TORVONU-985197 format. One record per residue (C-alpha): residue in one letter; x, y, z. Coordinates in steps of 0.02 Angstrom, whole numbers, plus 50000, padded with zeros to 5 digits. Example, Ala and Ser with C-alpha at 12.3 -4.5 7.8 and 13.67 -1.06 7.14 Angstrom:
2
[site A,[50615,49775,50390]]
[site S,[50684,49947,50357]]
***
This chain:
322
[site M,[50351,51558,50457]]
[site I,[50371,51413,50338]]
[site E,[50510,51438,50212]]
[site G,[50525,51356,50043]]
[site F,[50368,51407,49950]]
[site N,[50406,51512,49797]]
[site D,[50262,51622,49738]]
[site L,[50132,51484,49739]]
[site P,[49962,51528,49666]]
[site L,[49826,51542,49798]]
[site G,[49642,51510,49767]]
[site I,[49477,51493,49856]]
[site T,[49322,51400,49796]]
[site P,[49150,51483,49780]]
[site T,[49079,51351,49899]]
[site G,[49105,51467,50046]]
[site W,[48972,51579,49969]]
[site S,[48854,51453,49888]]
[site N,[48863,51267,49858]]
[site S,[48891,51198,49684]]
[site D,[48809,51029,49716]]
[site D,[48657,51092,49813]]
[site Q,[48613,51268,49760]]
[site C,[48490,51281,49905]]
[site I,[48644,51309,50014]]
[site D,[48645,51496,49980]]
[site L,[48566,51653,50048]]
[site N,[48391,51709,49998]]
[site P,[48399,51800,49881]]
[site P,[48552,51707,49815]]
[site I,[48724,51789,49824]]
[site P,[48759,51861,49650]]
[site Y,[48906,51783,49560]]
[site Q,[48980,51957,49536]]
[site Q,[48988,51978,49724]]
[site I,[49075,51810,49743]]
[site L,[49208,51857,49616]]
[site N,[49229,52031,49691]]
[site E,[49258,51959,49864]]
[site I,[49378,51825,49802]]
[site A,[49483,51963,49725]]
[site E,[49461,52080,49874]]
[site S,[49525,51947,49995]]
[site G,[49683,51925,49894]]
[site F,[49659,51761,49802]]
[site Y,[49700,51729,49619]]
[site G,[49608,51569,49573]]
[site T,[49437,51490,49596]]
[site Q,[49332,51347,49531]]
[site N,[49189,51361,49408]]
[site A,[49014,51362,49483]]
[site P,[48837,51334,49417]]
[site K,[48789,51516,49442]]
[site F,[48940,51581,49345]]
[site P,[48911,51632,49163]]
[site E,[48968,51533,49012]]
[site K,[49153,51526,48973]]
[site E,[49179,51680,48865]]
[site D,[49080,51793,48981]]
[site L,[49161,51711,49131]]
[site K,[49335,51746,49062]]
[site K,[49291,51930,49045]]
[site E,[49224,51936,49223]]
[site L,[49379,51850,49290]]
[site E,[49499,51959,49191]]
[site L,[49414,52117,49256]]
[site R,[49462,52062,49431]]
[site G,[49632,51984,49395]]
[site L,[49568,51808,49427]]
[site T,[49576,51639,49339]]
[site I,[49502,51465,49353]]
[site S,[49617,51355,49456]]
[site E,[49540,51186,49413]]
[site P,[49394,51098,49330]]
[site W,[49306,50945,49399]]
[site V,[49297,50779,49307]]
[site G,[49177,50651,49381]]
[site T,[49212,50476,49316]]
[site Y,[49107,50317,49319]]
[site F,[49233,50182,49278]]
[site T,[49163,50069,49415]]
[site E,[48994,50074,49327]]
[site G,[49071,50028,49159]]
[site K,[49053,50203,49087]]
[site Q,[49224,50221,49010]]
[site E,[49174,50321,48856]]
[site E,[49071,50443,48959]]
[site S,[49217,50468,49079]]
[site I,[49340,50503,48938]]
[site A,[49216,50624,48858]]
[site E,[49203,50721,49020]]
[site L,[49392,50741,49027]]
[site D,[49393,50803,48847]]
[site K,[49257,50929,48891]]
[site Q,[49355,50998,49038]]
[site I,[49519,51006,48941]]
[site A,[49428,51113,48813]]
[site F,[49353,51221,48951]]
[site M,[49523,51255,49031]]
[site D,[49601,51320,48871]]
[site G,[49646,51502,48903]]
[site F,[49648,51493,49093]]
[site D,[49808,51506,49194]]
[site S,[49815,51330,49265]]
[site N,[49870,51158,49208]]
[site V,[49779,51053,49338]]
[site I,[49624,50945,49314]]
[site V,[49536,50869,49464]]
[site V,[49460,50696,49449]]
[site A,[49354,50589,49565]]
[site E,[49265,50423,49539]]
[site L,[49078,50446,49569]]
[site G,[49018,50270,49534]]
[site N,[48878,50232,49659]]
[site A,[48928,50386,49760]]
[site V,[48809,50443,49898]]
[site H,[48879,50615,49942]]
[site L,[48736,50706,49855]]
[site D,[48597,50598,49928]]
[site L,[48511,50689,50072]]
[site E,[48445,50524,50140]]
[site K,[48608,50428,50150]]
[site D,[48747,50418,50279]]
[site P,[48907,50454,50180]]
[site I,[49011,50344,50296]]
[site K,[48902,50191,50326]]
[site E,[48833,50190,50149]]
[site E,[48989,50236,50051]]
[site P,[49013,50123,49900]]
[site V,[49128,49972,49918]]
[site F,[49210,49923,49755]]
[site T,[49242,49744,49703]]
[site P,[49416,49694,49644]]
[site D,[49356,49704,49464]]
[site Q,[49284,49878,49493]]
[site N,[49446,49936,49573]]
[site Q,[49545,49870,49424]]
[site A,[49429,49959,49304]]
[site L,[49455,50118,49404]]
[site Y,[49645,50102,49405]]
[site D,[49652,50064,49219]]
[site G,[49532,50205,49176]]
[site L,[49624,50334,49279]]
[site K,[49790,50285,49202]]
[site Q,[49715,50312,49030]]
[site L,[49644,50481,49079]]
[site A,[49807,50536,49160]]
[site D,[49903,50493,49002]]
[site K,[49776,50586,48896]]
[site A,[49785,50738,49009]]
[site E,[49975,50736,49008]]
[site K,[49979,50736,48818]]
[site A,[49869,50891,48824]]
[site K,[49994,50967,48950]]
[site Y,[49882,50949,49102]]
[site T,[49912,50859,49266]]
[site L,[49771,50746,49323]]
[site V,[49753,50745,49514]]
[site Y,[49640,50625,49608]]
[site H,[49522,50699,49737]]
[site P,[49471,50579,49877]]
[site H,[49294,50624,49932]]
[site V,[49180,50575,50075]]
[site G,[49034,50471,50015]]
[site T,[49129,50396,49868]]
[site G,[49227,50234,49848]]
[site V,[49392,50324,49874]]
[site A,[49379,50418,50038]]
[site T,[49487,50341,50174]]
[site I,[49676,50339,50193]]
[site D,[49677,50154,50149]]
[site H,[49577,50191,49991]]
[site I,[49702,50327,49945]]
[site K,[49851,50214,49974]]
[site N,[49775,50075,49869]]
[site L,[49738,50197,49728]]
[site M,[49910,50277,49732]]
[site D,[50002,50111,49744]]
[site N,[49904,50035,49601]]
[site T,[49933,50185,49487]]
[site A,[50115,50215,49534]]
[site D,[50171,50178,49356]]
[site S,[50058,50312,49282]]
[site Q,[50046,50501,49265]]
[site L,[49907,50509,49396]]
[site K,[49944,50625,49542]]
[site L,[49858,50658,49708]]
[site L,[49754,50802,49770]]
[site L,[49775,50819,49958]]
[site D,[49609,50874,50034]]
[site T,[49636,50888,50221]]
[site G,[49453,50903,50267]]
[site H,[49394,50751,50171]]
[site V,[49534,50644,50241]]
[site Y,[49495,50700,50419]]
[site Y,[49307,50673,50396]]
[site A,[49327,50498,50324]]
[site T,[49458,50446,50451]]
[site Y,[49352,50500,50599]]
[site G,[49194,50431,50521]]
[site H,[49267,50257,50510]]
[site D,[49345,50262,50684]]
[site S,[49265,50391,50799]]
[site D,[49376,50333,50944]]
[site L,[49526,50414,50863]]
[site T,[49584,50574,50947]]
[site P,[49613,50732,50846]]
[site Q,[49799,50710,50878]]
[site K,[49799,50535,50802]]
[site I,[49700,50591,50650]]
[site Q,[49818,50739,50628]]
[site A,[49966,50618,50634]]
[site Q,[49887,50508,50501]]
[site I,[49859,50657,50385]]
[site E,[50039,50712,50411]]
[site E,[50100,50535,50374]]
[site L,[49994,50528,50215]]
[site T,[50065,50695,50160]]
[site N,[50242,50637,50190]]
[site T,[50215,50470,50102]]
[site Y,[50148,50547,49942]]
[site K,[50231,50718,49950]]
[site D,[50310,50691,49779]]
[site R,[50143,50645,49699]]
[site I,[50039,50782,49782]]
[site K,[50018,50912,49645]]
[site H,[49863,51004,49708]]
[site V,[49801,51047,49882]]
[site H,[49631,51089,49955]]
[site L,[49649,51167,50127]]
[site K,[49489,51123,50217]]
[site N,[49467,51132,50406]]
[site I,[49351,51034,50519]]
[site R,[49241,51085,50666]]
[site K,[49263,50927,50768]]
[site D,[49104,50946,50871]]
[site K,[48999,50965,50714]]
[site L,[49087,50815,50637]]
[site A,[49051,50710,50791]]
[site E,[48868,50760,50782]]
[site S,[48858,50722,50597]]
[site V,[48937,50550,50615]]
[site D,[48835,50506,50769]]
[site E,[48672,50558,50687]]
[site G,[48714,50487,50516]]
[site R,[48690,50654,50432]]
[site S,[48706,50662,50244]]
[site F,[48860,50748,50176]]
[site L,[48761,50900,50118]]
[site N,[48670,50915,50284]]
[site S,[48837,50904,50373]]
[site I,[48890,51055,50270]]
[site R,[48732,51145,50323]]
[site A,[48771,51105,50505]]
[site G,[48944,51183,50490]]
[site V,[49063,51033,50483]]
[site F,[49190,51126,50375]]
[site T,[49280,51291,50399]]
[site V,[49436,51378,50336]]
[site P,[49619,51370,50389]]
[site G,[49650,51500,50522]]
[site D,[49480,51478,50607]]
[site A,[49505,51446,50793]]
[site E,[49353,51330,50786]]
[site G,[49446,51214,50667]]
[site V,[49544,51064,50729]]
[site I,[49673,51037,50591]]
[site N,[49850,51104,50615]]
[site F,[49904,51151,50439]]
[site N,[50081,51206,50485]]
[site P,[50167,51035,50480]]
[site I,[50070,50986,50325]]
[site L,[50124,51143,50234]]
[site K,[50302,51123,50296]]
[site T,[50313,50946,50225]]
[site L,[50253,51013,50057]]
[site A,[50375,51158,50061]]
[site D,[50519,51041,50101]]
[site A,[50467,50935,49951]]
[site N,[50474,51089,49839]]
[site Y,[50287,51089,49809]]
[site E,[50244,51206,49664]]
[site G,[50057,51186,49642]]
[site W,[49903,51281,49697]]
[site L,[49851,51304,49878]]
[site I,[49661,51311,49870]]
[site V,[49552,51357,50018]]
[site E,[49398,51248,49999]]
[site A,[49279,51254,50145]]
[site E,[49099,51218,50098]]
[site Q,[48995,51323,50216]]
[site D,[48813,51377,50222]]
[site P,[48809,51566,50240]]
[site N,[48639,51549,50325]]
[site T,[48728,51453,50463]]
[site T,[48880,51566,50480]]
[site M,[48772,51724,50479]]
[site G,[48686,51652,50632]]
[site Y,[48846,51643,50733]]
[site N,[48885,51768,50871]]
[site P,[48954,51875,50800]]
[site P,[48889,51839,50624]]
[site K,[49021,51795,50495]]
[site T,[49004,51823,50308]]
[site P,[49089,51724,50170]]
[site L,[49208,51872,50148]]
[site D,[49253,51863,50333]]
[site Y,[49306,51681,50309]]
[site A,[49401,51720,50148]]
[site N,[49497,51857,50237]]
[site M,[49529,51743,50385]]
[site A,[49602,51607,50274]]
[site R,[49706,51730,50172]]
[site E,[49782,51809,50328]]
[site Y,[49823,51637,50397]]
[site L,[49912,51584,50237]]
[site C,[50011,51745,50239]]
[site E,[50062,51716,50419]]
[site Q,[50111,51536,50388]]
[site T,[50196,51549,50219]]
[site G,[50229,51732,50182]]
[site L,[50131,51713,50020]]
***
């Protein structure tokens, strides 16, 4: 068991039940939001993200409080590379206001300028946006400004690399971190997105080599990693998705992601978690595995979203004692 974690908050996103970006990734009839919240609490998690099917804030707070839950993070999509600075700042302000009253001080940000991850017709690897030097500078400057603004409001802004956007690969992450080193901007480590992008750009890499690169990234930026998404990869589904040029959302439908603790997953979370524990990591550990319940219910034996939530929670307990 990994030692060093001290009562970290654990969360799981609703994307294991239904997808927030494509609400067709859901059962028919759709899974009620009350069931999602019930099962998050039943499986032993404390935090979750907001979702389109959840009620408005005041009603949501009541629903969460009934179950002993909170919102772990909001999402801020920026468009600095498209010159939309005012709109990006306004979105941060909106999410700061939303988070008031919830038990978390983290805000997740990702640059969505020219992003293709929601386009069902586009390959998220081959058609990911490539920023010009001027666009990159606008992004760095804009994120520094947002991070300062968030810090003044007593929030930590963490950057989320994402497949199908202009900041997806390890090189992208390093460039972003190195060019914002003098700012309040921190890093969100999302294991699944890093694995997906790394393999997508070099499918000759073995799982062992990709694992080593994720571990090296974690070690390099361990002091700036302030939020973690634990997302696993089914390597055969990833290989199919990359070979066929599947869109990001169709890769989700095919089953590319799964949770920590799933024997079908390829990522070894133990050394990653140990590096964070040794660095005195104090943030959230969030299980975020976008899955289509229509796909998982077709497995033999069928697995429900609650099955995966329990699987991930048991794994985290085994690994960390939390």
